N, C-alpha and C positions, 0 to 999 in steps of 0.2 A: 440427629441429636438424641441423646439419652432421655428417656421418659422417667420422671420422678412422680410416683403415685403416692399421695398422702393416705396412709393406712390408719394411723392413730393420730388424733389431733389434740394437743394441749392437755396432756395428763399432768395434773398439778400436784405439788407436794409443798406444804408450808409448815414451818416449825419455828417456834420462838422459845429461847431458853439457852441452856448451857450446851456446848459442843466443843469439839476440838477441830478447827478448820483444816489443819495439816492432815489429820487422820481421815477426814472426810474426802480430801483430794486423793489420798492414797487408796482409800476404799474404792473410789470410782475408777482410778487407774488400774487397780488389781482386777476389778470385775471385768473391765474392758479387755485386759490382756488375757484373762483365763477363758473368756468367751470368744476369743479370736477376732476382736475388733482392733482396727488401727485408729489411733486417735489423731484428730485434726482440730486444732484450736482456731476458731475464726476471729474471736474478739476477746480481749482481756482488758478490763478497766479497774483501776484501784484509786480511790479518792479518800482523802482524810476530811471528815466533816466534824463539826462540833460535837455531835452525838456519838461519834465513833467512825470506824472505817466503813466504806462502801466498796464492795467488790462485785464485779459482774464478769462472768465467764460464759462465753458461748462456744460450744464445740460441736463438731459434726463427725462422730466416729462412724466408721463404715466397716462392713464385713462382706467378703465375697461368698455368695452361696453357690454360684456356678459361674461359668464364663459368660453367662448372659444376665444374671440377676445378682444384685447386691443390696444389703440392708444399709440404710442410713438412719441414725438416731440423732436428732438434733436435741442437745441438752443446753438449756439456758438456766444458769445458776446465778441468783442474786443474794448476796449476803449484805445486810444493812445493819447499822448501829452496832457494829462488832467492836467489843471492848475486851480487854484481857482482865480476867479476875482470878483470884487465888481461892481455891476451895480445899477444905480439909477432908481428906478421904482416907479412911482406915488409919488415922493418926498422922498422916503425912500431908503436907501441903502440895497441891497440884495446880498448875496453871492451866486454865481453860479459857475458852472464848464464850462470850455471852452476846446474843443478838438475834436477828431474824434471818431465816434461811427460806428462800423460795425457789423451787424448781419448776420448770415447764419442759415436758418431753414431747417431741413429735417423732413419729416413725414413718419413714419413706421407703418404698420399694422401688429401686432404680433398675430399669431394664435396658438392655443394649448399651451399657455404659462404655463399651469399647467402640461403639458406632460401626459395627460390622454390617448392619443392615441398612446403612444410610448411603451406600455408594450409588445406587440407581433408584429411580422412582418405582420400578417394578419390584425391587427388593422391599421397599417400604410397604407396598401393597401385600406382598407375600407375608411379611412380618406381621401385619395387622391380622391376616387370616390365621396364622399360626398362634398368635396370642389369644385370639377369640375362640378358636375351636380345639386346637391340639394341646396348647399349654395351659388350658383352663384348670385342670386338676393340679398341675404342678404349681400354678400361680397361687391357688388356694393354700397349698402346703407351705409355700414360701411366705405368704402373708401370715399364716399361723405361727411360723417360726419367728417372724419379726415381732408379732404381738407378744409371744411368750418371752422373748428376750427383753423387750421393753418393760413388761410387767415385772419380770424378775429383777431388773435394775431398780425399778421404782420401789419394790418391796425390800430390797437389800438396803437401800438408802434410808427408807422409813424405819426399818428395824434398827439400823445403826443410830439414828437420831433419837429413837425412843429409849435406847439404853441410857442416854444422858438425862432423860426426863425426870428420873427419880433420884438424881444425885443432888445433894445440898451443899 
């Protein structure tokens, strides 16, 4: 069975104010595509509440680093009290969304995801030795790549949302 090691746990991002939900989705999709991740949505919930829409999306994008290791980034996005408002911007009226956005990111490093080392008990033992002694420097590099990707995604979303902070 493939091992999933939790590298980064619960990196959070919270924002309240104006934003454009469709542009936020596009931003995340474009970031994932340009960085070589394949998107996999695990759960999507959308409810209409008296205070506005509630949207919850959980996805688990993944990227192969080698034939032995892949990155998994778990993205949990909650949008609550989302309403549509009209804002005047440079003399033109623009429709935006107003509400709360909350992200939680987790980063996993998955090894032996094709289960090549799981055929015999002796292979499992040899795999443990390889992971501990021979692949240690490679594992550190792969973990660093995952951390860098997750922090870059976090900063990209944060920058995007901060663009809307100063609009009236």
